[in-house]
ZAVO-384007 format. One record per residue: y, x, z of N, C-alpha, C in turn; residue in one letter. Coordinates in steps of 0.02 Angstrom, whole numbers, padded with zeros to 5 digits, always signed. Atoms other than C-alpha are relative to their C-alpha. Layout:
<sites>
YXZYXZYXZA;...
</sites>
This chain:
<sites>
+00072-00014+00001+00212+01463+01739-00018+00043-00060X;+00016-00039+00060+00203+01526+01561+00026+00071+00004X;-00028-00067-00005+00318+01673+01598-00041+00044+00046X;+00040-00039-00047+00209+01727+01744-00063+00026-00035X;+00062-00020+00034+00051+01729+01637+00015+00049-00056X;-00019-00048+00052+00143+01819+01497+00009+00069+00031X;-00008-00064-00034+00195+01955+01619-00067+00027+00023X;+00067-00021-00021+00017+01958+01684-00038+00032-00058X;+00033-00029+00059-00049+01989+01507+00031+00067-00019X;-00032-00064+00014+00081+02124+01478-00022+00053+00049X;+00023-00047-00052+00027+02203+01641-00069+00027-00018X;+00068-00022+00020-00154+02207+01581+00003+00048-00058X;-00005-00044+00058-00105+02283+01414+00030+00068+00019X;-00030-00064-00020+00004+02414+01498-00049+00043+00038X;+00051-00038-00038-00137+02462+01615-00053+00027-00047X;+00050-00023+00047-00258+02473+01469+00025+00059-00041X;-00026-00050+00046-00143+02581+01362+00031+00060+00034X;-00032-00055-00035-00071+02695+01497-00046+00061+00001X;+00039-00061+00001-00130+02873+01477+00004+00034+00068X;+00003-00029-00067-00186+02952+01639+00016+00074-00001X;-00015-00071-00009-00136+03121+01707-00054+00036+00039X;+00054-00033-00037-00300+03158+01796-00066-00013-00034X;+00064+00004+00037-00477+03188+01735-00041-00060+00019X;+00044+00055-00021-00559+03051+01837+00024-00067-00024X;-00027+00065+00023-00443+02912+01774-00032-00022-00066X;+00029+00017+00065-00507+02918+01593-00075-00010+00004X;+00073+00003-00002-00688+02940+01645-00028-00058+00039X;+00026+00053-00043-00702+02798+01773+00039-00065-00003X;-00042+00060-00009-00556+02677+01763+00021-00031-00066X;-00027+00026+00063-00498+02659+01581-00046-00053-00029X;+00041+00052+00031-00559+02495+01501-00035+00023-00063X;+00031-00024+00061-00595+02592+01342-00065+00036+00014X;+00060-00036-00018-00727+02694+01435-00047-00042+00043X;+00042+00045-00040-00796+02547+01535-00008-00065-00037X;+00013+00061+00040-00875+02412+01428+00003-00062+00044X;+00000+00057-00046-00899+02299+01578+00072-00021+00017X;-00069+00016-00018-00715+02311+01629+00037-00029-00060X;-00033+00025+00061-00657+02285+01449-00019-00072-00014X;+00023+00068+00012-00764+02129+01429+00030-00048+00051X;-00029+00043-00051-00701+02059+01595+00074-00013-00013X;-00072+00009+00015-00519+02088+01545+00009-00047-00059X;-00005+00046+00057-00547+02003+01378-00016-00071+00020X;+00018+00068-00022-00631+01855+01462+00055-00029+00043X;-00056+00025-00041-00489+01843+01588+00059-00020-00044X;-00052+00020+00047-00364+01841+01444-00016-00067-00031X;+00021+00064+00030-00464+01700+01365+00010-00058+00049X;-00010+00052-00050-00463+01600+01528+00074-00015+00011X;-00072+00010-00009-00276+01628+01548+00029-00042-00056X;-00025+00039+00057-00242+01562+01373-00023-00072+00003X;+00025+00069-00006-00352+01409+01403+00037-00037+00055X;-00036+00032-00055-00266+01374+01569+00072-00016-00021X;-00068+00012+00025-00094+01392+01487+00001-00060-00048X;+00003+00056+00047-00147+01272+01349-00006-00066+00036X;+00009+00062-00039-00204+01142+01477+00064-00018+00038X;-00059+00014-00041-00047+01161+01583+00059-00021-00043X;-00058+00012+00041+00079+01158+01440-00003-00066-00038X;+00006+00064+00035+00011+00997+01362+00037-00054+00038X;-00040+00053-00031+00122+00845+01394-00016-00066-00034X;+00012+00067+00027+00115+00658+01365+00065-00039+00001X;-00061+00040+00006+00241+00521+01325+00010-00046+00060X;-00005+00049-00054+00204+00401+01469-00038+00024+00061X;+00034-00017-00063+00146+00406+01649-00075-00013-00006X;+00071+00017+00008-00018+00321+01602-00036+00054-00040X;+00031-00053+00040-00051+00451+01470-00007+00064+00040X;+00004-00060-00041-00011+00591+01591-00056-00005+00051X;+00054+00009-00048-00129+00517+01721-00068+00007-00034X;+00063-00005+00036-00265+00501+01591-00016+00073-00017X;+00010-00071+00015-00239+00682+01536-00018+00039+00063X;+00014-00035-00063-00241+00736+01720-00074-00007+00018X;+00070+00012-00019-00410+00654+01755-00049+00030-00051X;+00045-00029+00050-00482+00718+01592-00003+00076+00005X;-00004-00072+00001-00423+00898+01609-00007+00032+00069X;+00005-00028-00067-00433+00916+01798-00065+00037+00012X;+00063-00038-00011-00620+00963+01803-00001+00066-00038X;+00000-00061+00039-00596+01089+01664+00047+00053+00030X;-00046-00046-00031-00444+01165+01750-00029+00029+00064X;+00032-00024-00062-00538+01176+01916-00054+00051-00018X;+00053-00047+00020-00683+01259+01826+00029+00067-00022X;-00032-00062+00022-00566+01386+01745+00026+00040+00060X;-00024-00034-00060-00486+01424+01914-00058+00033+00037X;+00058-00028-00034-00658+01449+01992-00027+00061-00037X;+00024-00056+00039-00714+01561+01849+00048+00060+00005X;-00050-00053-00005-00551+01659+01858-00006+00034+00069X;+00007-00028-00067-00572+01681+02046-00065+00039+00006X;+00063-00037-00003-00754+01732+02023+00007+00068-00034X;-00010-00064+00033-00704+01866+01898+00045+00046+00041X;-00045-00039-00043-00565+01921+02015-00040+00033+00057X;+00041-00029-00053-00690+01943+02157-00048+00053-00027X;+00045-00049+00030-00810+02032+02040+00036+00066-00014X;-00039-00060+00012-00673+02153+01988+00016+00037+00065X;-00014-00032-00064-00628+02184+02170-00062+00037+00027X;+00062-00034-00021-00810+02222+02213-00014+00061-00043X;+00009-00057+00045-00821+02333+02060+00047+00057+00019X;-00050-00050-00021-00664+02422+02118-00025+00039+00061X;+00026-00033-00060-00740+02458+02290-00059+00045-00018X;+00059-00040+00019-00901+02517+02208+00021+00064-00037X;-00023-00058+00038-00808+02632+02087+00032+00053+00045X;-00031-00049-00046-00705+02710+02227-00053+00040+00037X;+00054-00036-00034-00865+02752+02319-00035+00050-00045X;+00033-00046+00047-00945+02826+02163+00044+00060-00015X;-00046-00056+00014-00789+02930+02129-00001+00051+00057X;+00002-00046-00057-00792+03002+02305-00064+00041+00001X;+00064-00036+00000-00975+03047+02284-00003+00052-00056X;+00005-00044+00059-00948+03129+02113+00055+00052-00003X;-00053-00050+00002-00799+03240+02161-00030+00070+00004X;+00027-00069-00003-00836+03426+02126+00020+00034+00065X;-00011-00035-00064-00842+03550+02270+00067+00035+00002X;-00065-00034-00002-00685+03644+02216+00056-00048+00014X;-00052+00050-00016-00584+03483+02221-00006-00023+00071X;+00008+00019-00070-00658+03440+02390+00037+00049+00045X;-00034-00049-00041-00589+03603+02459+00075-00006-00004X;-00072+00005+00006-00415+03575+02389+00028-00065+00025X;-00024+00066-00022-00405+03390+02438-00027-00017+00068X;+00028+00015-00066-00480+03409+02612+00052-00028+00047X;-00052+00027-00043-00311+03361+02684+00017-00071-00014X;-00014+00069+00018-00315+03190+02603-00052-00045+00031X;+00046+00044-00036-00394+03048+02701-00036-00046-00049X;+00039+00049+00039-00526+02929+02636+00013-00069+00030X;-00020+00065-00028-00460+02753+02654-00057-00050+00000X;+00056+00046+00002-00624+02664+02607+00021-00069-00020X;-00014+00070+00016-00624+02477+02598+00043-00033+00052X;-00042+00028-00053-00525+02449+02761+00054+00050+00017X;-00053-00048-00013-00360+02548+02756+00036-00018+00064X;-00038+00013-00061-00252+02566+02913+00061-00040-00017X;-00057+00042+00011-00111+02442+02934+00066+00033+00017X;-00061-00036-00019+00014+02566+03006-00007+00072-00018X;+00000-00071+00016+00063+02746+02971-00031+00039+00057X;+00033-00041-00050-00039+02879+03060+00048+00051+00028X;-00042-00050-00033+00044+02994+03184-00025+00069-00014X;+00022-00068+00012+00038+03183+03169-00061+00018+00041X;+00058-00017-00041-00090+03187+03311-00065-00024-00031X;+00060+00028+00030-00211+03084+03210-00018+00034-00065X;+00012-00031+00064-00200+03193+03055-00061+00045-00001X;+00059-00043+00004-00334+03321+03099-00064-00039-00007X;+00061+00040+00007-00466+03187+03123-00006-00030-00069X;+00002+00029+00066-00418+03108+02959-00015+00052-00053X;+00015-00052+00048-00429+03275+02870-00074+00012-00007X;+00072-00013+00001-00612+03284+02915-00040-00061-00024X;+00036+00062+00017-00654+03107+02859-00035+00003-00067X;+00033-00004+00065-00696+03151+02678+00048+00021-00054X;-00043-00024+00054-00630+03225+02515+00019-00057-00046X;-00023+00049+00050-00536+03131+02379+00033+00038-00057X;-00025-00035+00059-00488+03181+02203+00075-00005-00004X;-00073+00000+00009-00310+03226+02155+00020-00059-00042X;-00024+00059+00037-00212+03074+02096-00039-00062+00015X;+00041+00058-00015-00336+02954+02177+00042-00059+00022X;-00044+00055-00022-00192+02853+02252+00030-00037-00058X;-00025+00038+00058-00135+02809+02077-00044-00061-00012X;+00047+00056+00010-00292+02704+02059+00005-00050+00056X;-00003+00046-00057-00279+02632+02235+00064-00041-00001X;-00063+00037-00001-00095+02588+02224+00004-00049-00057X;-00005+00045+00058-00101+02518+02047-00052-00054+00001X;+00053+00049+00002-00269+02433+02065+00009-00056+00049X;-00007+00052-00050-00238+02342+02228+00060-00044-00013X;-00059+00041+00016-00066+02289+02176-00015-00046-00059X;+00018+00042+00058-00140+02227+02012-00041-00061+00022X;+00041+00056-00023-00272+02121+02100+00040-00044+00046X;-00042+00041-00043-00144+02064+02226+00042-00047-00041X;-00040+00043+00043-00031+02001+02088-00043-00053-00034X;+00045+00048+00032-00180+01920+02005-00014-00059+00046X;+00013+00054-00048-00221+01822+02163+00061-00043+00011X;-00061+00039-00009-00039+01773+02187+00013-00046-00059X;-00013+00041+00058-00027+01711+02009-00049-00058-00006X;+00048+00056+00000-00186+01607+02028+00024-00057+00043X;-00023+00053-00045-00104+01513+02171+00056-00041-00030X;-00055+00036+00031+00037+01460+02055-00023-00052-00051X;+00024+00047+00050-00077+01355+01942+00018-00071+00018X;-00015+00068-00023-00053+01197+02048+00062-00003+00043X;-00061-00001-00041+00112+01249+02133+00059+00013-00046X;-00054-00008+00049+00248+01220+02003+00066+00016+00033X;-00064-00011-00033+00387+01230+02132+00013+00073+00016X;-00008-00070-00018+00356+01417+02162+00001+00045-00062X;+00003-00040+00061+00368+01475+01981+00053+00054-00001X;-00054-00049+00003+00537+01559+01992-00010+00057+00049X;+00011-00052-00050+00496+01651+02154-00056+00047-00021X;+00056-00043+00022+00331+01713+02082+00022+00046-00057X;-00024-00042+00055+00418+01775+01924+00043+00057+00026X;-00042-00053-00028+00550+01870+02023-00042+00050+00038X;+00043-00045-00038+00416+01941+02137-00041+00045-00046X;+00039-00040+00047+00312+01997+01987+00043+00056-00030X;-00044-00051+00029+00462+02087+01910+00015+00054+00051X;-00015-00049-00052+00506+02170+02076-00061+00044+00013X;+00060-00040-00011+00326+02225+02102-00013+00049-00057X;+00007-00046+00056+00322+02299+01927+00045+00060+00008X;-00046-00056-00009+00476+02402+01965-00023+00046+00056X;+00024-00042-00055+00407+02460+02132-00062+00039-00021X;+00060-00035+00022+00241+02503+02052+00016+00059-00045X;-00019-00055+00043+00324+02608+01917+00028+00058+00040X;-00028-00053-00042+00421+02703+02050-00055+00037+00038X;+00055-00032-00037+00264+02734+02153-00043+00042-00047X;+00041-00039+00046+00167+02790+02001+00035+00064-00021X;-00036-00060+00018+00304+02911+01953-00003+00052+00055X;+00005-00046-00057+00304+02986+02127-00069+00031+00005X;+00069-00025-00006+00115+03000+02129-00016+00050-00056X;+00011-00048+00054+00115+03085+01959+00032+00067+00016X;-00032-00063-00020+00241+03212+02022-00041+00036+00053X;+00042-00031-00051+00133+03241+02176-00064+00028-00030X;+00061-00024+00032-00019+03258+02067+00011+00066-00037X;-00017-00062+00034+00066+03390+01960+00008+00057+00050X;-00010-00052-00052+00119+03482+02116-00066+00022+00030X;+00066-00018-00028-00058+03473+02187-00040+00042-00050X;+00035-00040+00050-00124+03541+02023+00025+00072+00001X;-00027-00068-00006-00006+03689+02037-00026+00035+00063X;+00026-00029-00062-00061+03714+02217-00073+00021-00010X;+00070-00016+00013-00241+03709+02157-00007+00066-00037X;+00003-00063+00037-00208+03848+02032+00017+00059+00044X;-00019-00055-00045-00120+03953+02161-00055+00015+00050X;+00053-00010-00050-00258+03925+02287-00061+00033-00031X;+00057-00033+00033-00390+03975+02161+00013+00075-00009X;-00018-00071+00006-00296+04138+02128-00006+00035+00068X;+00003-00029-00066-00279+04168+02314-00072+00005+00025X;+00070-00002-00021-00462+04128+02340-00035+00061-00029X;+00029-00060+00030-00509+04267+02220+00022+00063+00036X;-00026-00060-00034-00398+04389+02314-00019+00003+00073X;+00011+00002-00073-00430+04335+02492-00067-00032+00016X;+00062+00030-00025-00567+04264+02597+00003-00076-00008X;+00003+00072+00007-00623+04081+02586+00037-00036+00056X;-00035+00032-00056-00548+04040+02756+00075-00003-00013X;-00071+00000+00016-00376+04089+02696+00017-00054-00051X;-00010+00054+00050-00395+03972+02548+00003-00069+00032X;+00001+00064-00035-00439+03826+02661+00064-00011+00040X;-00061+00006-00040-00290+03863+02772+00059-00020-00043X;-00056+00017+00045-00168+03860+02626-00006-00071-00026X;+00010+00068+00025-00244+03699+02560+00017-00051+00053X;-00017+00046-00054-00229+03615+02730+00075-00006+00009X;-00073+00003-00008-00046+03662+02741+00032-00042-00055X;-00028+00040+00055-00009+03589+02570-00017-00074+00008X;+00020+00070-00007-00107+03431+02606+00038-00034+00057X;-00038+00029-00055-00019+03404+02772+00071-00016-00020X;-00068+00013+00023+00147+03413+02681+00006-00067-00035X;-00001+00064+00037+00099+03260+02578-00035-00056+00038X;+00039+00050-00037+00002+03168+02713+00042-00061+00017X;-00044+00057-00017+00153+03061+02760+00005-00049-00058X;-00005+00044+00059+00171+02995+02583-00066-00037-00012X;+00066+00032+00010-00016+02961+02570-00011-00055+00051X;+00007+00052-00052-00012+02868+02736+00041-00062-00018X;-00042+00056+00022+00129+02762+02666-00037-00041-00053X;+00037+00036+00051+00022+02719+02515-00059-00038+00029X;+00055+00035-00033-00123+02676+02628+00025-00063+00034X;-00029+00060-00032-00010+02558+02724+00014-00054-00052X;-00013+00049+00053+00044+02476+02561-00065-00031-00025X;+00065+00026+00020-00139+02459+02514-00024-00053+00049X;+00020+00050-00049-00172+02369+02677+00039-00065-00008X;-00041+00060+00012-00026+02251+02642-00026-00037-00061X;+00026+00032+00061-00097+02220+02467-00064-00038+00014X;+00062+00035-00016-00268+02176+02537+00014-00062+00043X;-00019+00059-00040-00185+02060+02662+00024-00056-00046X;-00022+00049+00049-00100+01974+02516-00059-00031-00037X;+00060+00027+00033-00268+01957+02431-00034-00052+00045X;+00031+00047-00047-00337+01874+02587+00040-00065+00002X;-00042+00060-00001-00188+01755+02592-00009-00040-00065X;+00011+00035+00064-00215+01717+02407-00066-00039+00002X;+00063+00036-00006-00396+01672+02444+00007-00062+00042X;-00011+00059-00042-00340+01556+02583+00039-00053-00038X;-00040+00048+00040-00212+01478+02465-00044-00036-00051X;+00046+00031+00048-00347+01448+02335-00044-00051+00034X;+00041+00048-00038-00457+01365+02466+00040-00063+00017X;-00042+00058-00017-00312+01255+02520+00012-00044-00061X;-00011+00038+00062-00277+01205+02340-00063-00039-00020X;+00062+00036+00015-00460+01160+02315-00008-00061+00045X;+00004+00058-00046-00453+01048+02470+00049-00054-00022X;-00048+00050+00023-00295+00964+02404-00025-00035-00063X;+00028+00032+00060-00380+00935+02237-00053-00052+00018X;+00050+00049-00022-00523+00849+02329+00033-00062+00030X;-00036+00058-00028-00396+00739+02420+00025-00046-00055X;-00025+00042+00054-00330+00681+02253-00052-00050-00024X;+00052+00047+00021-00498+00599+02220+00006-00067+00036X;-00007+00063-00039-00464+00472+02359+00057-00042-00027X;-00056+00038+00029-00305+00423+02267-00016-00025-00070X;+00017+00019+00068-00400+00389+02107+00006-00075-00011X;-00003+00073+00009-00415+00201+02136+00072-00024-00005X;-00071+00020+00002-00228+00185+02172+00031+00020-00067X;-00027-00022+00065-00187+00286+02017-00025-00045-00056X;+00027+00045+00051-00304+00177+01914+00034-00068+00001X;-00034+00064-00006-00221+00020+01982+00071+00004-00029X;-00067-00010+00028-00048+00088+01943-00003+00007-00076X;+00009-00008+00072-00111+00138+01773-00012-00067-00034X;+00014+00066+00028-00178-00039+01744+00063-00043-00003X;-00062+00040-00001-00014-00120+01798+00049+00026-00053X;-00045-00028+00050+00085-00001+01690-00023-00018-00070X;+00027+00019+00065-00031-00039+01545+00015-00073-00016X;-00017+00070+00012-00006-00227+01570+00074-00008-00017X;-00071+00004+00015+00183-00203+01575+00014+00026-00070X;-00010-00027+00067+00175-00096+01421-00023-00049-00054X;+00024+00050+00048+00072-00229+01333+00047-00059-00006X;-00048+00056+00002+00195-00365+01383+00061+00018-00042X;-00058-00022+00039+00341-00265+01316-00018+00008-00074X;+00022-00007+00069+00241-00225+01162-00008-00068-00033X;+00006+00068+00027+00204-00412+01142+00067-00029-00019X;-00067+00024+00016+00389-00455+01151+00027+00033-00063X;-00024-00035+00059+00431-00322+01027-00038-00023-00063X;+00040+00023+00057+00289-00382+00916+00023-00069-00023X;-00025+00067+00018+00356-00562+00924+00064+00006-00041X;-00063-00010+00037+00529-00504+00870-00015+00028-00069X;+00017-00029+00065+00451-00401+00734-00032-00053-00046X;+00030+00053+00040+00348-00552+00678+00052-00049-00026X;-00054+00043+00023+00506-00658+00671+00036+00030-00060X;-00032-00033+00056+00589-00530+00561-00045+00000-00061X;+00047+00000+00056+00433-00520+00457-00005-00069-00032X;+00002+00068+00027+00429-00711+00440+00061-00015-00043X;-00060+00009+00041+00609-00713+00378-00007+00036-00066X;+00008-00038+00062+00570-00578+00254-00051-00033-00046X;+00050+00035+00040+00415-00673+00198+00027-00063-00031X;-00031+00060+00027+00518-00832+00177+00042+00016-00062X;-00040-00021+00057+00638-00740+00064-00045+00019-00059X;+00046-00018+00053+00493-00667-00032-00032-00062-00031X;+00030+00062+00026+00418-00844-00046+00048-00034-00049X;-00048+00031+00045+00579-00911-00123+00003+00037-00066X;-00003-00040+00062+00584-00767-00245-00063-00012-00042X;+00063+00011+00036+00401-00792-00289-00003-00070-00031X;+00000+00068+00028+00428-00979-00312+00043-00003-00064X;-00041-00002+00061+00569-00947-00436-00037+00036-00056X;+00039-00035+00051+00459-00821-00524-00057-00044-00026X;+00054+00045+00022+00321-00952-00527+00025-00051-00051X;-00029+00048+00048+00436-01078-00614+00010+00033-00068X;-00009-00035+00064+00480-00947-00744-00067+00011-00034X;+00066-00010+00030+00297-00908-00768-00029-00064-00028X;+00024+00064+00026+00256-01093-00788+00032-00016-00068X;-00033+00011+00064+00386-01105-00926-00030+00045-00053X;+00030-00046+00049+00314-00952-01009-00070-00024-00019X;+00068+00024+00015+00140-01026-00993+00002-00060-00047X;-00006+00058+00045+00198-01189-01075+00015+00023-00071X;-00016-00025+00067+00275-01092-01219-00061+00033-00031X;+00060-00032+00026+00118-00987-01236-00054-00051-00019X;+00049+00052+00016+00011-01144-01232+00016-00034-00066X;-00020+00030+00064+00111-01222-01373-00015+00047-00058X;+00014-00049+00053+00098-01062-01473-00075+00006-00012X;+00072-00004+00007-00087-01054-01438-00028-00061-00037X;+00022+00060+00035-00107-01234-01496+00013+00005-00075X;-00015-00009+00071-00020-01193-01660-00049+00049-00032X;+00047-00049+00028-00131-01042-01683-00070-00030-00007X;+00066+00033+00006-00285-01149-01649-00002-00045-00062X;-00002+00042+00060-00230-01273-01782-00006+00043-00063X;+00002-00044+00058-00202-01130-01902-00071+00028-00010X;+00069-00025+00005-00374-01062-01862-00046-00053-00028X;+00041+00055+00026-00451-01233-01894+00011-00008-00075X;-00015+00006+00072-00362-01244-02061-00032+00056-00039X;+00030-00056+00035-00418-01071-02108-00076-00006-00002X;+00073+00010-00001-00596-01112-02056-00020-00052-00052X;+00015+00052+00050-00593-01271-02160+00008+00027-00071X;-00011-00029+00066-00521-01177-02307-00055+00049-00017X;+00055-00047+00012-00653-01043-02288-00064-00038-00018X;+00059+00040+00017-00787-01177-02289+00004-00027-00071X;-00009+00025+00069-00715-01251-02446-00013+00055-00051X;+00012-00056+00045-00712-01081-02527-00074+00017-00006X;+00071-00013+00002-00891-01056-02480-00037-00051-00044X;+00032+00052+00041-00941-01222-02556+00017+00011-00073X;-00018-00014+00070-00844-01179-02712-00040+00058-00028X;+00039-00058+00022-00932-01013-02719-00072-00021-00017X;+00069+00024+00013-01101-01101-02708-00001-00041-00065X;-00002+00040+00062-01051-01225-02842+00010+00043-00062X;-00010-00045+00057-00990-01084-02953-00064+00036-00019X;+00063-00033+00015-01154-00996-02936-00049-00049-00033X;+00047+00049+00028-01250-01157-02973+00019-00021-00072X;-00023+00022+00066-01144-01199-03123+00034+00058-00036X;-00027-00060+00033-01123-01035-03216+00033-00018-00067X;-00027+00018+00065-01095-01117-03384+00068-00035+00009X;-00064+00033-00012-00962-01230-03316+00054+00048+00021X;-00048-00051-00022-00882-01081-03236+00024+00041-00059X;-00020-00040+00058-00885-00986-03398+00051-00038-00042X;-00047+00041+00037-00800-01131-03486+00067-00002+00037X;-00061+00001-00039-00678-01143-03346+00037+00066-00005X;-00031-00066+00007-00648-00957-03363+00038+00005-00066X;-00035-00001+00064-00605-00979-03546+00064-00040+00004X;-00060+00042-00007-00489-01119-03504+00052+00036+00043X;-00047-00036-00044-00414-01014-03366+00033+00058-00037X;-00029-00055+00039-00391-00869-03484+00058-00025-00043X;-00052+00028+00042-00296-00979-03604+00059-00024+00043X;-00053+00023-00045-00202-01054-03459+00041+00059+00027X;-00035-00059-00025-00162-00882-03392+00047+00028-00052X;-00043-00024+00053-00096-00829-03560+00063-00042-00005X;-00058+00044+00002+00013-00981-03563+00046+00012+00060X;-00040-00013-00060+00068-00948-03387+00036+00066-00004X;-00032-00065+00008+00103-00768-03428+00060-00006-00046X;-00058+00010+00045+00211-00822-03573+00054-00038+00037X;-00050+00038-00037+00293-00948-03460+00035+00044+00052X;-00030-00046-00049+00319-00816-03327+00048+00047-00033X;-00044-00046+00035+00392-00698-03454+00064-00034-00020X;-00060+00038+00019+00507-00832-03516+00044-00013+00061X;-00038+00015-00061+00557-00879-03341+00031+00064+00030X;-00029-00063-00024+00582-00697-03295+00063+00017-00038X;-00061-00012+00039+00704-00680-03438+00056-00046+00023X;-00051+00047-00024+00791-00836-03378+00027+00022+00069X;-00021-00022-00068+00793-00770-03199+00046+00059-00004X;-00043-00059+00007+00866-00604-03255+00069-00021-00022X;-00065+00022+00024+01002-00695-03349+00031-00053+00044X;-00025+00056-00039+01017-00838-03229+00035+00022+00065X;-00037-00010-00063+01102-00858-03062-00048+00012+00058X;+00037-00018-00061+01047-00823-02885-00047-00055+00022X;+00040+00054-00025+00975-00997-02855-00069-00003-00032X;+00065+00003+00034+00832-00968-02977-00048+00054+00025X;+00044-00053-00024+00764-00818-02885-00059-00027+00042X;+00053+00030-00041+00667-00928-02767-00055-00029-00043X;+00049+00028+00046+00584-01016-02913-00043+00055-00030X;+00038-00057+00027+00536-00847-02984-00052+00025+00050X;+00048-00023-00050+00455-00796-02822-00059-00048+00005X;+00054+00048-00002+00358-00958-02819-00046+00007-00061X;+00040-00011+00060+00302-00929-02997-00043+00063+00007X;+00039-00062-00011+00251-00753-02950-00059-00012+00046X;+00054+00017-00045+00151-00820-02807-00055-00039-00036X;+00049+00040+00038+00071-00948-02922-00039+00044-00048X;+00032-00045+00046+00036-00814-03049-00052+00043+00036X;+00047-00042-00038-00043-00703-02919-00061-00040+00022X;+00055+00043-00021-00147-00848-02858-00048-00011-00058X;+00043+00012+00058-00210-00888-03031-00036+00063-00023X;+00032-00063+00017-00243-00707-03066-00059+00014+00046X;+00055-00011-00047-00346-00693-02910-00058-00047-00015X;+00053+00047+00017-00438-00850-02957-00036+00020-00064X;+00030-00023+00063-00464-00782-03131-00048+00057+00013X;+00043-00058-00014-00533-00619-03064-00063-00022+00038X;+00059+00024-00036-00647-00710-02944-00048-00035-00047X;+00042+00035+00047-00709-00824-03082-00034+00049-00048X;+00028-00050+00045-00732-00675-03194-00058+00037+00033X;+00054-00034-00036-00833-00587-03063-00061-00045+00008X;+00056+00047-00006-00937-00744-03039-00038-00005-00065X;+00032+00006+00066-00970-00760-03225-00040+00063-00015X;+00036-00064+00014-01015-00576-03240-00063+00003+00043X;+00059-00001-00043-01130-00592-03092-00054-00048-00024X;+00048+00049+00025-01211-00746-03165-00036+00027-00061X;+00031-00029+00059-01239-00656-03328-00052+00051+00019X;+00047-00051-00022-01320-00513-03240-00063-00032+00029X;+00058+00035-00028-01432-00633-03146-00044-00029-00056X;+00038+00029+00056-01479-00719-03309-00039+00054-00037X;+00033-00055+00035-01518-00552-03391-00059+00025+00041X;+00054-00023-00044-01621-00499-03241-00058-00050+00000X;+00052+00051+00001-01715-00665-03242-00039+00001-00066X;+00032-00003+00065-01750-00647-03428-00046+00061-00004X;
</sites>
């Protein structure tokens, strides 16, 4: 299916980009010169891409496929109808353009192409005999190379109709692809022949114009008729192919109608599909439930292992908590002691402030005591220097005591000095 639409898109691009060999091709047929045709081709490309996207989507299960079918079926039908509507519009436009081209052919081309028949919208199904050629010569003029448009255009629309019928007929994909390739080859051959004939007719036109200047107008018509009769057999063959192409278009329309009827029949099977979908969903849920139970068992085992690990970790944490609690209790006791000591220091500070004189006397005593202690420390330091290792601890204790007394001395000194200042201020 995808390959057919890809070839269809390539066909459109090749038709758009092909340079014509006749004046009327660029002025009436080229998408670049026809905004309406260009917009229709772009819209058809868009519809083709959307249809390909809908067709190529797949699902994992039958239920999912059925759900996608019922969801996308209306959109796909709508795209097919729009595609067919554009196809019919292009066909009508084609018939209209052919009529306009016949009306707009110049008089000099009418004289040179008087031997070419006008096929109109209903071409003959069989080749015309030589006896029928004179009547066909009088039916109407046609521009040189006009069969290029007829052959390529009808075959293009014929292929378009055939490819539309493959949207819901997956079993005919390979045959359609082979037929599209074969038709492309045949079309290229026909176009090459028509181009050669067109060049030859152009040469004949030039010769006839020269002869028309030299001779009478009747002689010119006679030479043109002879040249046109020489190519009438080939043109009749193209007309027959055009009739076959239109017959294929008609068959394609019938195929589209048949497919639309089949799509309507599928609606009656909707209830059965829904029931099958429900049963399949129940089966899927049951299997999913079994798988979920097995998964839950595995999960339970894993959770049991995690529980054992967590319980061991909990025991370790309890031990750590007990140790931390004991340490916290010791720190609380230390905090209480420090608080009590701080309270005592505060009371001592208050007493020192209240009893400045006693503090001063105590300071004197402390000074004398400090001097004695300093002498004692000096003496002990000498002993420690000369003594053994066991006396070092005593020295450290004495140093601590000395530092303590010094701190006390400094504090007392600061208290005394502060008291003096207060006394001076009060005086």
